N, C-alpha and C positions, 0 to 999 in steps of 0.2 A: 455327704459326698457320694457321688455315683460310683458304682463298681461294676465289674463284668457280671456279677450275679444279679445286680439290679437290672441291668440291661436285659438279661435273659428272662427275668420275671416280667418285665414290661412287654417283651415279645410274646410271652404266653398270654398276658392279659389282652393284647391286641387281637390275637387269634380267637380267644374266648368271646370277645366283644364283636366279632365279625368285621373287624376293620381291615383285615388282610385275608387272603386266601393263598393256599399253596406257598410259593416262595416270594410272594409279593412283599413290597415295602422294604424299608431299611431304617436303621436306628444307629445313632452315634452319641457319644458324649466327649467333652474335652476335659482332659486332666489338667491339674495345676501346672504341670511342666510344659503345657502347650500341645502335647501330642493328643491324638484323637483315637478313641476306641470305636470301631465300626463293625457292623455286621458283614459277613461274607456273602458272596453271590451264591445262590443255589441252595440255601438252607432255609427251610420253613421257619418262620418266626416263632411258632409255638414249640419248636424242637431245639431251640438254641441252647448250647452249653458254653461255658466260659472258654473252653479249648477251641471253639469255632471262631472266636472273635479275633480281629486283627487290630494292630496298633499302627497308625500311620502318622507321618508328619503333615504339615499344612501344604506340602507340595505333592502329597499322595504317595510318597515312598513308604513301602512296608518296612516297619521296624521290628515287629513281632508277629508271629503266626504264619500259617501256611495257607495256600489257596488264594483266591482272587477276591479282592475287596468289592463291595457292592458296586453295581453298575452306575449308581447315582452318587458315588464318592465325590465327584467334582461339585455337585450341588451342595453337599454338606460343607466341604472345605471352603467353597466360595463364600458361603454365609458366615462361617467362622472368621474368615478374613475381613468381612465387612462389619461384623458386630462382635466387639470384644466382650460384651455382656452375655452373649449366648453361650451356654455350657452344654446344651443338649438339643438334638434335632430328631424329629420323627417324620418319616414320609410313609403314608399308607394310602389305601384305596377305599375310603368309606363310600359305600354304595350310593346313598342318597345325596350326599354332598357332591359327589362326582357326577351323578346324574343331572344335577342342576347345570353343570358346565356343558354337558352333552346337549341339553335343551336350550342352551344359550340364555339361561336365567341368572341374572346377577344375584349373588348371595346377600341376604338381608340379616345380619347379626343382631340388628336392633329391634327385631320383631318381638323379642322377649327380653326381660331384664338380664337373665343369665348370659345371653349372647352378647349384649352390650358391655357387660361388666367383665366377663371372662375372655371374650374373643377380641373385642375391639374391631377395627376395620379388617375386612377379609377380601382382599382383591383377588381377581382371577388372572393368572398369568396366561397369555395367549399360547396356543399349542406350539410346541417345539419337540423334536424327536427325543424320546427318553434316553438319558445318558449322554446327551449332547452338550457341548460347551455353550451353545446358544441357550439351552434350558437352564443350565447352571447359572449363567450370567443374569438371565431374566428373573430367576427365583431369588438370587441374592439382592437384586434391585428391589424386588417386592418386599423382601425381609427387612430392608432398611426402614420401612415405614409401617410394618405390620409383624405381629407375632404368629399370625395364622394366614395362610394363603392357599388358594386352590390352583390347580394346574388343569387347563382345559383338556378334557378327555383323558386325564392321567392321574387324578387323585388330589391329595392335599399334603401339606407339610406344616408342622408346628414347631416352634422353638420355645426354649424355656431356660430358666436358671438351673434346672436339673431335669432328669428324665420324668419324674412324677408330674411336674408342671406341664411339660410338653404333652404328656399322655392325657392329662385332664383336659387340656385345651382341645386335643383331638376328639375325645369323647363328647365334649360339649358341642363341638362343631357338628358332629353327626346327629346329635340329639336335636339341635336347633334346626338342622336341615330337614329332619323328619317333621318337625312342627310346621316349618315353612311349607313343605310339600302338602301336608294335610290341610293347612289353611287355604292353599290354592284350590284343593279339591272341594272343600266345603264352600268356598266362595263361589265356585262354578256351579255347585249344586243349588245354592241359595239363589243365584242369579237366574238359573233355569226355572226354578219354582216361581219366582216373582214375575218373570216374563210370561209364564204359562201356568197359572195356579191349578188348572185342571189336569195338568200333565202328571203322569205317574212318575214316581221316583225311579231313576235309572240305576242299573247296577254300577258298582264301583268302577269297573273297567271302562264304562262309558265316560265317566268324568275324567279319568286318567288320559283319555284320548283328546279331550277338549283343549 
């Protein structure tokens, strides 16, 4: 069973893995009584302490704790309302996976076995302002058919039966995104060499611009 200490440990692991910077991201888990423990706004995920966390109901009313709940609380709560099986949600800004949405490249989880098995489908939610009801609704709709989804120019979210599963899905997402990025770079390099065998290999920065 998830605890406040577990959530804080996951926040530290997210920071160490480079999945968030500064005060980015938000984490929550649902208790057996239906209440939700969620991160506050303005506290770096790597510095979370149990005393920082808030407890809210599914309508967003603060039941325990002080301060302001995460700006993406509506996103979390909307997903919990849509999916009774979800007990934990993580939203982060994995650099490579997010960059794919900036470039307009659909994510391909099936390029490697781990992606297909761990992630399943990974849709991209069209851009909506962070913290908006529009974004929360769109993300909840995406979560009805996926455990992992991207938000255009805004990051990613993963759900799970507990915080560990949601975190592992987030780690896998970014790892597969890096593999996908590198495969595109290598494919561009291979194509360039085939079209012009006499051409010299270009620096990495050249392929990234292609």
